[in-house]
N, C-alpha and C positions, 0 to 999 in steps of 0.2 A: 504493499499500500504506499502510495507517495504522499508526502506531506508538503504543504505550500511553504511553510516556514519552520524555523527552529522551535518556535513556541509550540506548534502542534506536535512536533517530534517529542519535545520534553514532556508534554501532557500525556502522550501515549506511553512513554517510558514509565512515568510515574504511575499511571493506571495499571500497567502490566506488573510493576513491582508490588503495588498494593494488593493485587489479586493473589500473589504468592503468599501473602501474609494473612489472608482471610481464613475464617473457620467455616467449614461446610455445615449447613443446617438443612440438607435435603430431608424430606419427610421419612424416607426409609431409614436414614441414619439416626434421627432423633427418636423415632418410634420403635426402632429395633425390629422391624418386620420387612419382609421382601415386598417389592412393588405390587405384585398381584394381591397381597393381603391388605393393602392400604384402603382406608375409607374413601368413598367417592363423594366429594363435596356436591351438595345440592343447591340449586339456585333458590334464594329466598326472595320472593316477589315483594317489593316495597315501592309502590307507585310514587313517583315524584309529584309534588303538588303542581297542578296544571300551570299556575302562574310562574312558578320557578322553572319548570321545564321549558316554558316558552321563552323565558329570559335567557336560559343557558343556550338554547338554540340560536337566539338572536345575537348573543355575544360571539358565538362562533362565526356568524356572518360578518360582524363588525371587524373581528380580528383578520378576516380574509381580505378586507378592503385595504388598498394601498394609498389612496388619496386622502390626506388629512381632512379636507373639507367634506368629503363624502362620509368619512368616519363620524364627523361631528353631526352632520345632518341625520344620518342613520341612528345615531345615539339619541337624538331628540325624539325621533319617531319611535324608537324602542321604549323610551321613557313614557310616551303617551300610550302606545298600542299594547305593549307587553307588560309593563309595570302597572299601568293604569293611572298615571298622574293626570290631573286635570290640565295642567299647563307646565311647560318646562322650557328652559333657555340655557344655553351654554355661552359663557363669556370667557375669553382667554386673558391671562394676565400679561401685560406689557410692563415688565419690571422697571426698565430704565425710565420710562415716562410715567410710571405709577398710574397706569390706565387699565381699565377693563374693556376689552374689545369684543363687540357682539359677533356672533356667528349665525346660529339658527335658533329660533324660538317659536312660541305659539301665540296666536291671538286669543281673544276672549272666548272664541268658539272652539279652541283647541287645535285649529289648523296650523300646520308648520309654515312659518314665514321666514323670509330672509332678513336677518338683522345685522348684516355686515357693515352697514353704514352707521350703526349705533355704537357709542362708547361713553364711558363715564369715568370720573376720577376714582381711584382706589380710595375707599373711605374707612373709617374706624370699624364699621360693621363688618366689612370684608376682611379686614385685618384680624378682627376677633374670631371670625370663623376659621381662618387659617391657623391662628394661634391655638384655638381649642383643639383643632385636629392634630397639630404638631406636638403640643405639650400635654394635652389631656386625653388624646386618643379618641376624641369625639368625631365620629364618622360623618355627622351632619349636625347643624345647629339651627334651631327654630327661633325666629325673631317675630314678635307679635306687633300689631299695629303698624304694618308696613304699607306703603302705597301699592295698590294693584294697578300695574302699568301696562298699557298696550301700545305697541309701536305699529302704526299703520301708515305706510308710505312715508311722506316727509314729516308727519305729525306724531307726537307722543302725547298721550293723555292719561290722566289718573282716573280710573273708573270707580275706585273705592279704596277701602283699607282692610287689611286682614293679616293673617300669618304668612310668612314666607320661609322656606327652607333653603339654607346654604349648604351645599355638599361640595367640599373641595376636591379638585382633580389634581393629584400630586404624584409626581414620579419619585423614584428613589433619590433624585438629585435636587429637584426644584419644584415649587408650586407651579402648576400649569394654568389652572383656571378654576371656575366654579360653575356647578350646575344649580340653577335657581328653579324652584317650583313652588306653586301656590295653588289655592283652591279656586282661583278665578272669582267670579261673582257668586258662585254657588255657596261659598262660605262653609264648606264641609270641614270636619275636624281633621287633625293630623293623623295619618295612618302610619303607625310605626313600622309595620311590615313593609309597606311600599317604600318608605324612606330607607329601610335596610337594604332592599333590593336596589334602590338608587345608588346607595353607597358601593354596592358590588359593581354596578355599571361604571361608576366613576373610578373605582380602583383599577378596572381593566383599561379604561381610557388613559389613566396615568401611566400605565405600563407601555401601551402601544403608541402613545403620542410622544413619549420622551425622546426617542432617537430621530423622529421625523417631523417634529413640530415645527411649523413655520408661522410666526405671528403675521396676520394679514397686514400688508403695508410695509413690512420690513424687508429690506434687501431688494435686489432686482432693479434698483434705480441707477441713475447716472451719478456722477461725482457731486453735482450740486445737491441732489436729493440726499445723498449720504451725508454731506456736510451739514445740510439743514437739520436732518434728524439728530445728528450729534450735538449741534448747538441747542436745539430745543431740549434735549435730555439734560444738558448742563443748566439751562434756564430753569427747568422744573426743580432741579436740585437746589438752585439758589433760592427759589421761592419757598421751598420746604424749610429752609433755614431762616429766611426772613421774608414773610408775606407782605411786608411794606415796600419792598424794592420795586421800582418802576421800570418801564421799558427802556428809558434812556440809560439808566444805571446798568441794566443787564447788557444792553448793546455795547456799552463802553467796555465792560469787562470782557465781552466776547470779541471785541475789536471788529464790529460790523456796524453798518448803518442802522438807525432805528427803524426806518421804513421797511428795509429788507427783512429785518428780524421779525417785525410784527406780522408781515405777510407770511413768512415761513412758519411762524408759530401758529397762526390760525389754520394754515393748510395742513399742518401736522396734527394739531390737537382738535380741530373741528370747532373751536371757539376762540374768541380773541383773548389776548393776554389779560385784559381787564376782567372779562367774564371768568376766566380761569382763576385769577387771583381772588375775586370776590367769592367764588364757590369754595375755594380753599379756606378762606377766612371763616365762612359760614360753617364749614365742617369742623373747624377748630372750636368755634363757639358751641356747637352741638356737643362736642367731646367734653368741654369744660362744664357745661350745664349738666351733662349726664353724671359727672362726678360729684356735683353738688358743691355747697359752700361757696357759691359765687353769685353775683347779680348779673343781670343782662349787661349793664354798663361795664362792669369789670371784665366780663368775658369778651365783650366787643373790643375794648381797648387792648386787652391781652392778645387778641387774635390779629391785631394789626389795623383795625379801623381807626380813623383819625378822630372820630367823635360818635356820640350815640345817634346823632341825626343822620350821619352818613351810613351807619350800620342799619338804621331803621329803613332808610330809602333803598338800600341794596337788598335788604331782607324782603321787603314788599315786592320789589321788582322781580326777584328770583322765585319766591315762594307764593306770591299772590295772596299774602295775608300778613298781618302784623306779627312781630315776635311774640307778643303776649297771647294772641289768638293761637299761634302755633303751640305755645306752651300749654295752654288750656286743653287743646286737642290731644296733645301727647300724654297728658296726665289722665 
């Protein structure tokens, strides 16, 4: 037998050596009877639960696929058709930009829809789901009182509020994304069995997407696009450290013109620098309020807003309600 490299040869030698050191446990030897006298094992019929059997068959189909996008779409279909989730969506993690990138999801009727044009900033809720999975072994995390969101064409609307499940998709090396699911407008309870099956699906996805994963929009561009992406990644890191920094200061640090930088930032992120910075600040306010022991004014100033009036104006513009209305609804 020919080996392609020395590593394969060494592996074969190690395996052959280990065989000579193994102890035989053939049934005739350990039972002390000749082969004709051995008991004949009989098949014990144990039917696999129909839902689990369907899932296992579907997983075999997914593993056989080669195209990452086809894998993601089929996974959403499996979540709906085989597991029985009311709605599901898979978002991939773009670590350098701290963004969650849409792939395939479901509308309120459960139909699979293309969500490749959708993205949002990685927030504290997403980080908590990843942390619980990494540190506590939580295969999924349920968050209550979440917006029930539907993406239809160029519009995104909030149809209601309810629970949402976050199931991390993680390889042995890095977090890859999250499968989100909710009950839609039906408002049904959380089904622990279905969530466990969803965790199995995500575990398989983490394994098969690890070596072939390609974040939509990454690579494949010319030198200008590569440079732009690199600069935007640096800008996001600057904003994470100091959410008060403006476009002029960032452009000066990156040694590019303000106009070019702001255009590239919007093209890469899907929203302007001002919009991104405001949403980043609001996320920080949410995180501080969730921890308690702070007022709206203290949280707003600590998050980088220049005044309460500015915070109030931005909050109403983004969330279509006042901060106090938001707090009342959250409680």
